[in-house]
N, C-alpha and C positions, 0 to 999 in steps of 0.2 A: 560449533557443536560437533565435535569429533568423537565424543565418547560413545554415542549410541547410533551414529549414522555413518554412512559411507561418504567419502569425500568425492567431490565432483569438480568439473572444470569451471564452475561458476565463480565469479569474482565480485568483490566489492572494490570501489575506487576511492582512493584517498588523494588529497592534494598535498604535496610537500612544499616547503618554503619557496622553491624555485618556480612553483606554479605548474610543474609537470605532474600529470596524473600517474599514479603508481598502483598496479593491481595487487590485491591481497587475496589469497585463496579463501573460499568459504564452502560450506557444505549445505546440502538440502536437508530439510526436516524429514524424519522417517515417516513412512506410511503407517497409519493406525492399524493396518492389517497385520503388521509385523509386531505390534505391541501386545502385551498381555492384557492391560486394561481395555475396556470397551468405552468408546466415546459416549458421553451422556446423550440421552434421546434428542435433546434440542440441537445437537450438533449434526446437522444434515448438510448435504452438498459438500463444497470444498473444505469447510472447516473440519469435517469428519475424516479427511484424508491425513491429517497431521497426527503424530504420536502425542497423546495427551500427557504422557509422563515427561517427555522432552519439553512440551509446552509449559507444563507446570514449573519445571526447574528454570527454564529460561525466563519465564515471566517474573519469577521471584528475583532472579539475579539481575535483570535489566530494568525492572519496574514497568515494563509494558503490561497493560491489563491483559489477562489471559485470553479474553474473548477477542480482543484486537489481534493478539499474536496468532491465534488460530486462523483468523481471516487472512493475515499476511502469509503464513506458512501454507495454508490450503491453496491460496492463489498461486504461490510459487510452484507447488507440486502439480497443480492442474496445468500450469503453463509448461512445465517440464515435459509433460506428456503431449500437450497440444502443439507446442512450438519448441521442439528439443534443441534447436539451434540458437535460442535466445539467451539462455543462461542467466535468467533474472533471479537473484537471491531474495529470500524473504526479508532480509535486513534492509535492502533498498526500499521495499514497500513500507517497512516499519519506519524507516527514517522519514519518508514522505509523510506518513501518518502522524509522526511526532511533530514535524515542522508545521504541517497544515492545521492540525486540530488538537495536538496533545493526545493522540489516539482516541479521538471522539469525546474528549472531556472539555472542550472549549466552552467557556461561558456557562459552566454549570451542567453541561450535558454529560451523559454517560451512555455506554453501550449496554443494552439489555442482554439477557441470556440468548435472545434470538439474533443478536448482533446489530440491532437497530439503535441509532442514536436518539435518545429521548432526554430533553426536548430536541427537536431537529436543529442541526447546525447550519447557520446561514451567515455568509460574509456580508460586508457592507454593500450598499447599493453602488453599482458601477456607473455613477452619474458624472464622472469626470472631475469631481472635486478633489479626491485623494488618489483615485486609481483611474485607469482608462474608462472612457464612457462606452458602455455597451447597452444599447436599447433593448427592451424586452424581446426575447426570442421564443419564449415558451408560454406566453399568456399567463404567467404565474403558476403554471402547473407544478414545477419543481421548486421554485424559489419563493413563491408567494407574492411576487411583485409583477404587476402588469405594466409597469413603467420602465424600470431598469432591471437588468439581470443582476443576480447575486450568485456567488459561488455557494455550492451546496454540499453538505455531508462531511464525513470525517476526512475525505481526501479532496474536498473543495473543488468539485467539478463545476465549470460554467455550464448552464443548461444546454447551449448549442453543442458543446463538446460531449456532454452526456448523451445527447440525441444521437450522436454518431457512435460513441464507444460504450454506451451503457451495456451492462452485462448482468446475467443472472447467476451469481456465484453460489447461492444457497438452494437453487432448484425449486423455488416456489412459483415460478412462472412470471415473476415481476422483476423488472430492472429498477432497483431503488438506490439512488445515490446516498441515502442515509443509512443503508445497511452495509456493514463492513465487508462481508463476503462479496457482495455485488461490486462495491466500490474498489476493493483490492484487485479483483479480477479485471475490471475495466481499466484501472491504472496500469496493471501489468501488460495488458494487450496494447495499450497506448504506448508504453515504453518499448515493448518488443517490436513495434512497428518500425523502430529505428535500427533494427538489425541485431547482430550478435553483441550482447552487452558485456561479454568478457573482454571486449576490446575497449580500452580506456577512452578513446576518442568517441566511440559510439555511445558509451555509457554517459559521458558528459553531454553529448548532443541530445540524448533522450531526456535527461533530467532537466537540461536547459529549456527544452520544449515545454516542460511542465510549468516553468516560471522563468522568464527571460532575464535572469539576473545571475551573473557569475558567482556572486557571494552566496546566493541561494544554493547553487550547485555544490559549492565548497561546504556549506553547512550540512547538506544532505549526505555528502561523502563522509564527513567527520562523524555524523550521527550513525550512519550505517556501519562504519568501522567499530564504533564503540559498542554496538550491539553484537558484532561478530565475535569479539573477544570473550565475553561471558558464555557464549554459545559453544565455545571450543571444548 
């Protein structure tokens, strides 16, 4: 997204056939304060930080639902102010959202105008049959199960992880893993915990922590890069 925004030092990571991570430059979304149009009233909190004109164009060119894109871009802008040394691009968050839930569209769900997934998105029971066994940690408060944990929301947080990293990205006073602004900010803080993400090895370590599979990291990298091209 070079046409309407300033370039930054943030990067996306791609893997080449040799398996070596290579950085590609990317830019931050513009602040809505510098755009002529005013964000719709429902866009509060971090989503209102992003330039709606930029978001509308990129959403059309990438196929990312606009409400999801505003969540990713808003989180990236908020983190740029909060943790300036992290350099987390919006397209990394978008790639995670794509892989984890199709941007909140998994199994017939969709993000409402307020950014909340309806119906709620829940992963399979982590009972050891297909995935690791994780006994209930939240008494079903987030995942609706008092026996086994399940991943929750458009970015698929395990309840125990949400307990530590849950965030309020839309400013309503509630940390809700089903709400895209909250989930994107929480995911961003989780990734930034691993350091300066403009460094390829740090980026890969952070994304690997999200899901301990190298092929997952490669898929996220490829998806993030595919989003960066139309945004240029």
